N, CA and C atoms as an extended XYZ file, in Angstrom:
309
Properties=species:S:1:pos:R:3:atomname:S:1:resname:S:1:resid:I:1 pbc="F F F"
N        -1.284      192.219       64.280 N   MET     1
C        -2.037      191.487       65.260 CA  MET     1
C        -1.084      190.692       66.147 C   MET     1
N        -1.324      190.671       67.431 N   ILE     2
C        -0.452      189.975       68.377 CA  ILE     2
C        -1.142      188.697       68.850 C   ILE     2
N        -0.423      187.574       68.738 N   ILE     3
C        -0.899      186.275       69.193 CA  ILE     3
C         0.113      185.742       70.198 C   ILE     3
N        -0.371      185.423       71.407 N   ALA     4
C         0.495      184.854       72.459 CA  ALA     4
C         1.726      185.724       72.700 C   ALA     4
N         1.564      187.033       72.669 N   GLY     5
C         2.661      187.947       72.951 CA  GLY     5
C         3.620      188.164       71.797 C   GLY     5
N         3.314      187.629       70.623 N   MET     6
C         4.180      187.786       69.453 CA  MET     6
C         3.359      188.334       68.295 C   MET     6
N         4.051      188.975       67.401 N   TYR     7
C         3.371      189.386       66.181 CA  TYR     7
C         3.013      188.148       65.372 C   TYR     7
N         1.998      188.300       64.553 N   GLU     8
C         1.462      187.163       63.802 CA  GLU     8
C         2.539      186.462       62.973 C   GLU     8
N         3.383      187.208       62.292 N   GLN     9
C         4.405      186.594       61.454 CA  GLN     9
C         5.440      185.846       62.279 C   GLN     9
N         5.763      186.348       63.485 N   ASP    10
C         6.683      185.627       64.363 CA  ASP    10
C         6.056      184.329       64.853 C   ASP    10
N         4.788      184.377       65.196 N   PHE    11
C         4.070      183.193       65.659 CA  PHE    11
C         4.035      182.132       64.561 C   PHE    11
N         3.750      182.548       63.341 N   ILE    12
C         3.718      181.611       62.200 CA  ILE    12
C         5.114      181.028       61.977 C   ILE    12
N         6.148      181.842       62.108 N   ALA    13
C         7.519      181.348       61.942 CA  ALA    13
C         7.845      180.294       63.005 C   ALA    13
N         7.431      180.520       64.255 N   TYR    14
C         7.633      179.528       65.309 CA  TYR    14
C         6.867      178.247       64.999 C   TYR    14
N         5.644      178.380       64.490 N   MET    15
C         4.859      177.195       64.124 CA  MET    15
C         5.569      176.388       63.038 C   MET    15
N         6.055      177.065       62.031 N   ILE    16
C         6.731      176.385       60.922 CA  ILE    16
C         8.017      175.730       61.396 C   ILE    16
N         8.811      176.432       62.202 N   PHE    17
C        10.048      175.859       62.731 CA  PHE    17
C         9.743      174.652       63.614 C   PHE    17
N         8.694      174.734       64.429 N   GLY    18
C         8.285      173.608       65.265 CA  GLY    18
C         7.865      172.409       64.431 C   GLY    18
N         7.152      172.643       63.336 N   LEU    19
C         6.746      171.545       62.458 CA  LEU    19
C         7.947      170.907       61.764 C   LEU    19
N         8.910      171.730       61.365 N   ILE    20
C        10.128      171.196       60.742 CA  ILE    20
C        10.872      170.313       61.745 C   ILE    20
N        10.997      170.792       62.995 N   LEU    21
C        11.647      169.979       64.021 CA  LEU    21
C        10.864      168.695       64.283 C   LEU    21
N         9.527      168.795       64.290 N   ASN    22
C         8.714      167.601       64.493 CA  ASN    22
C         8.961      166.580       63.396 C   ASN    22
N         8.996      167.029       62.138 N   PHE    23
C         9.243      166.096       61.046 CA  PHE    23
C        10.622      165.458       61.183 C   PHE    23
N        11.616      166.246       61.574 N   ALA    24
C        12.963      165.696       61.750 CA  ALA    24
C        12.973      164.639       62.858 C   ALA    24
N        12.398      164.965       64.021 N   PHE    25
C        12.343      163.998       65.125 CA  PHE    25
C        11.504      162.783       64.753 C   PHE    25
N        10.374      162.994       64.091 N   SER    26
C         9.498      161.882       63.718 CA  SER    26
C        10.177      160.949       62.722 C   SER    26
N        10.875      161.517       61.768 N   ILE    27
C        11.586      160.698       60.785 CA  ILE    27
C        12.693      159.898       61.464 C   ILE    27
N        13.458      160.544       62.338 N   MET    28
C        14.524      159.831       63.047 CA  MET    28
C        13.947      158.731       63.938 C   MET    28
N        12.835      159.011       64.623 N   PHE    29
C        12.202      158.020       65.486 CA  PHE    29
C        11.637      156.871       64.649 C   PHE    29
N        11.051      157.174       63.499 N   GLY    30
C        10.546      156.136       62.612 CA  GLY    30
C        11.653      155.248       62.071 C   GLY    30
N        12.775      155.840       61.696 N   ILE    31
C        13.926      155.065       61.218 CA  ILE    31
C        14.467      154.186       62.335 C   ILE    31
N        14.547      154.744       63.555 N   TYR    32
C        15.015      153.975       64.705 CA  TYR    32
C        14.120      152.763       64.957 C   TYR    32
N        12.788      152.988       64.945 N   LEU    33
C        11.864      151.876       65.177 CA  LEU    33
C        11.934      150.849       64.061 C   LEU    33
N        12.001      151.297       62.814 N   SER    34
C        12.046      150.344       61.705 CA  SER    34
C        13.346      149.549       61.695 C   SER    34
N        14.439      150.135       62.166 N   ASN    35
C        15.697      149.391       62.271 CA  ASN    35
C        15.626      148.328       63.363 C   ASN    35
N        14.886      148.619       64.452 N   ASN    36
C        14.813      147.683       65.570 CA  ASN    36
C        13.678      146.673       65.443 C   ASN    36
N        12.637      147.001       64.708 N   ILE    37
C        11.499      146.101       64.562 CA  ILE    37
C        11.517      145.435       63.188 C   ILE    37
N        11.797      146.207       62.181 N   GLY    38
C        11.723      145.724       60.807 CA  GLY    38
C        10.487      146.305       60.143 C   GLY    38
N        10.657      146.817       58.944 N   MET    39
C         9.562      147.488       58.246 CA  MET    39
C         8.392      146.542       57.990 C   MET    39
N         8.673      145.331       57.521 N   GLN    40
C         7.601      144.375       57.237 CA  GLN    40
C         6.848      144.007       58.510 C   GLN    40
N         7.565      143.810       59.597 N   GLU    41
C         6.933      143.478       60.884 CA  GLU    41
C         6.074      144.637       61.386 C   GLU    41
N         6.521      145.866       61.173 N   MET    42
C         5.733      147.034       61.581 CA  MET    42
C         4.433      147.108       60.784 C   MET    42
N         4.514      146.815       59.504 N   ILE    43
C         3.328      146.872       58.659 CA  ILE    43
C         2.320      145.806       59.069 C   ILE    43
N         2.797      144.592       59.324 N   THR    44
C         1.867      143.509       59.654 CA  THR    44
C         1.301      143.621       61.061 C   THR    44
N         2.007      144.273       61.985 N   SER    45
C         1.516      144.343       63.370 CA  SER    45
C         0.847      145.671       63.706 C   SER    45
N         0.715      146.570       62.738 N   LYS    46
C         0.110      147.873       63.001 CA  LYS    46
C        -1.387      147.734       63.238 C   LYS    46
N        -1.872      148.431       64.250 N   GLY    47
C        -3.299      148.435       64.554 CA  GLY    47
C        -4.005      149.597       63.865 C   GLY    47
N        -5.245      149.825       64.267 N   GLU    48
C        -6.068      150.881       63.663 CA  GLU    48
C        -6.385      151.997       64.659 C   GLU    48
N        -5.542      152.213       65.639 N   LYS    49
C        -5.792      153.219       66.665 CA  LYS    49
C        -5.729      154.620       66.070 C   LYS    49
N        -6.748      155.425       66.350 N   ASP    50
C        -6.768      156.817       65.912 CA  ASP    50
C        -5.994      157.678       66.893 C   ASP    50
N        -5.421      158.766       66.397 N   GLN    51
C        -4.755      159.706       67.277 CA  GLN    51
C        -5.799      160.486       68.053 C   GLN    51
N        -5.442      160.887       69.258 N   SER    52
C        -6.375      161.652       70.078 CA  SER    52
C        -6.562      163.055       69.503 C   SER    52
N        -7.613      163.705       69.922 N   LEU    53
C        -7.903      165.060       69.460 CA  LEU    53
C        -6.779      166.015       69.844 C   LEU    53
N        -6.185      165.818       71.018 N   LEU    54
C        -5.083      166.673       71.468 CA  LEU    54
C        -3.908      166.618       70.496 C   LEU    54
N        -3.594      165.427       70.003 N   VAL    55
C        -2.488      165.284       69.053 CA  VAL    55
C        -2.829      165.970       67.736 C   VAL    55
N        -4.068      165.852       67.292 N   LYS    56
C        -4.486      166.501       66.043 CA  LYS    56
C        -4.456      168.023       66.170 C   LYS    56
N        -4.902      168.561       67.298 N   VAL    57
C        -4.954      170.010       67.510 CA  VAL    57
C        -3.553      170.581       67.759 C   VAL    57
N        -2.641      169.755       68.276 N   SER    58
C        -1.298      170.240       68.603 CA  SER    58
C        -0.533      170.721       67.375 C   SER    58
N        -1.029      170.414       66.196 N   LEU    59
C        -0.403      170.891       64.964 CA  LEU    59
C        -0.338      172.417       64.933 C   LEU    59
N        -1.291      173.081       65.586 N   PHE    60
C        -1.378      174.535       65.535 CA  PHE    60
C        -0.671      175.229       66.696 C   PHE    60
N        -0.059      174.458       67.590 N   ILE    61
C         0.674      175.030       68.726 CA  ILE    61
C         2.161      174.845       68.452 C   ILE    61
N         2.946      175.920       68.438 N   PRO    62
C         4.369      175.791       68.120 CA  PRO    62
C         5.076      174.793       69.033 C   PRO    62
N         5.831      173.896       68.457 N   PHE    63
C         6.660      172.900       69.119 CA  PHE    63
C         5.873      171.811       69.851 C   PHE    63
N         4.546      171.838       69.827 N   ALA    64
C         3.760      170.834       70.545 CA  ALA    64
C         3.922      169.450       69.916 C   ALA    64
N         3.884      169.354       68.596 N   LYS    65
C         4.042      168.048       67.939 CA  LYS    65
C         5.426      167.473       68.220 C   LYS    65
N         6.454      168.324       68.254 N   MET    66
C         7.791      167.855       68.557 CA  MET    66
C         7.841      167.315       69.986 C   MET    66
N         7.197      168.000       70.920 N   LEU    67
C         7.182      167.543       72.306 CA  LEU    67
C         6.418      166.229       72.458 C   LEU    67
N         5.367      166.034       71.669 N   ILE    68
C         4.633      164.767       71.705 CA  ILE    68
C         5.525      163.632       71.200 C   ILE    68
N         6.296      163.882       70.155 N   THR    69
C         7.224      162.864       69.653 CA  THR    69
C         8.278      162.543       70.706 C   THR    69
N         8.819      163.559       71.357 N   LEU    70
C         9.806      163.323       72.414 CA  LEU    70
C         9.177      162.597       73.603 C   LEU    70
N         7.897      162.866       73.882 N   TYR    71
C         7.174      162.155       74.934 CA  TYR    71
C         7.078      160.666       74.580 C   TYR    71
N         6.810      160.358       73.320 N   ARG    72
C         6.731      158.962       72.893 CA  ARG    72
C         8.079      158.266       73.016 C   ARG    72
N         9.158      158.984       72.709 N   VAL    73
C        10.500      158.421       72.877 CA  VAL    73
C        10.750      158.122       74.355 C   VAL    73
N        10.315      159.029       75.232 N   THR    74
C        10.479      158.831       76.671 CA  THR    74
C         9.693      157.622       77.152 C   THR    74
N         8.456      157.466       76.678 N   ILE    75
C         7.643      156.299       77.039 CA  ILE    75
C         8.343      155.015       76.594 C   ILE    75
N         8.879      155.027       75.376 N   LEU    76
C         9.600      153.858       74.878 CA  LEU    76
C        10.748      153.498       75.812 C   LEU    76
N        11.549      154.483       76.181 N   GLN    77
C        12.730      154.209       76.993 CA  GLN    77
C        12.374      153.824       78.420 C   GLN    77
N        11.548      154.632       79.079 N   LEU    78
C        11.295      154.425       80.508 CA  LEU    78
C        10.345      153.265       80.800 C   LEU    78
N         9.296      153.138       80.023 N   PHE    79
C         8.268      152.163       80.365 CA  PHE    79
C         8.335      150.880       79.540 C   PHE    79
N         9.180      150.836       78.533 N   PHE    80
C         9.289      149.613       77.747 CA  PHE    80
C        10.698      149.040       77.810 C   PHE    80
N        11.675      149.766       77.301 N   LEU    81
C        13.029      149.213       77.227 CA  LEU    81
C        13.636      149.018       78.609 C   LEU    81
N        13.435      149.962       79.529 N   ASN    82
C        14.008      149.827       80.874 CA  ASN    82
C        13.359      148.698       81.672 C   ASN    82
N        12.156      148.278       81.280 N   LYS    83
C        11.462      147.199       81.986 CA  LYS    83
C        11.578      145.868       81.248 C   LYS    83
N        12.375      145.829       80.202 N   GLY    84
C        12.640      144.582       79.506 CA  GLY    84
C        11.697      144.258       78.367 C   GLY    84
N        10.805      145.167       78.018 N   TYR    85
C         9.915      144.931       76.878 CA  TYR    85
C        10.640      145.264       75.585 C   TYR    85
N        10.086      144.827       74.471 N   SER    86
C        10.743      145.028       73.182 CA  SER    86
C        10.189      146.258       72.459 C   SER    86
N        10.883      146.622       71.394 N   HIS    87
C        10.418      147.713       70.541 CA  HIS    87
C         9.079      147.352       69.905 C   HIS    87
N         8.905      146.076       69.548 N   LYS    88
C         7.657      145.646       68.926 CA  LYS    88
C         6.491      145.801       69.899 C   LYS    88
N         6.689      145.501       71.169 N   GLU    89
C         5.620      145.671       72.153 CA  GLU    89
C         5.235      147.137       72.290 C   GLU    89
N         6.218      148.023       72.180 N   PHE    90
C         5.925      149.460       72.181 CA  PHE    90
C         5.099      149.833       70.955 C   PHE    90
N         5.479      149.311       69.793 N   TRP    91
C         4.761      149.601       68.557 CA  TRP    91
C         3.299      149.146       68.667 C   TRP    91
N         3.094      147.972       69.217 N   ILE    92
C         1.728      147.464       69.397 CA  ILE    92
C         0.960      148.351       70.372 C   ILE    92
N         1.611      148.767       71.448 N   TYR    93
C         0.976      149.674       72.415 CA  TYR    93
C         0.558      150.984       71.747 C   TYR    93
N         1.396      151.524       70.879 N   MET    94
C         1.120      152.804       70.236 CA  MET    94
C         0.048      152.708       69.150 C   MET    94
N        -0.115      151.549       68.538 N   THR    95
C        -0.999      151.467       67.376 CA  THR    95
C        -2.290      150.682       67.602 C   THR    95
N        -2.472      150.082       68.764 N   HIS    96
C        -3.687      149.315       69.041 CA  HIS    96
C        -4.500      149.977       70.148 C   HIS    96
N        -5.816      149.881       70.037 N   ASP    97
C        -6.685      150.341       71.113 CA  ASP    97
C        -6.536      149.398       72.299 C   ASP    97
N        -6.767      149.922       73.498 N   LYS    98
C        -6.627      149.117       74.708 CA  LYS    98
C        -7.604      147.947       74.746 C   LYS    98
N        -8.793      148.140       74.213 N   ASN    99
C        -9.797      147.087       74.246 CA  ASN    99
C        -9.878      146.310       72.931 C   ASN    99
N        -8.836      146.404       72.117 N   SER   100
C        -8.816      145.734       70.830 CA  SER   100
C        -8.594      144.229       71.013 C   SER   100
N        -9.264      143.447       70.193 N   LYS   101
C        -9.161      141.985       70.275 CA  LYS   101
C        -8.116      141.418       69.317 C   LYS   101
N        -7.525      142.251       68.459 N   ASP   102
C        -6.624      141.731       67.419 CA  ASP   102
C        -5.153      141.787       67.803 C   ASP   102
N        -4.848      141.838       69.072 N   ILE   103
C        -3.440      141.911       69.495 CA  ILE   103
C        -2.816      140.544       69.494 C   ILE   103
């Protein structure tokens, strides 16, 4: 069976490789944030924001989760650090709803 121009086993291999890369990038990004914010501070300031449906569905698209992680790194750099905001403000932005009262 051919999926997206590839045989099924090739497509599954790309999905698995993409997930492995996503875990590697996510772990490195998590370590980077915890080094700059502090693990205890991250735990106490974490909100209850749910991930969007697109992020949940991207698990089944090869390399999509990795690209979402790289997109978050780009948001951190361009829209937070380059404008003088802190890593903690980025963490709050990522984990709290926009209309949340607990910020």
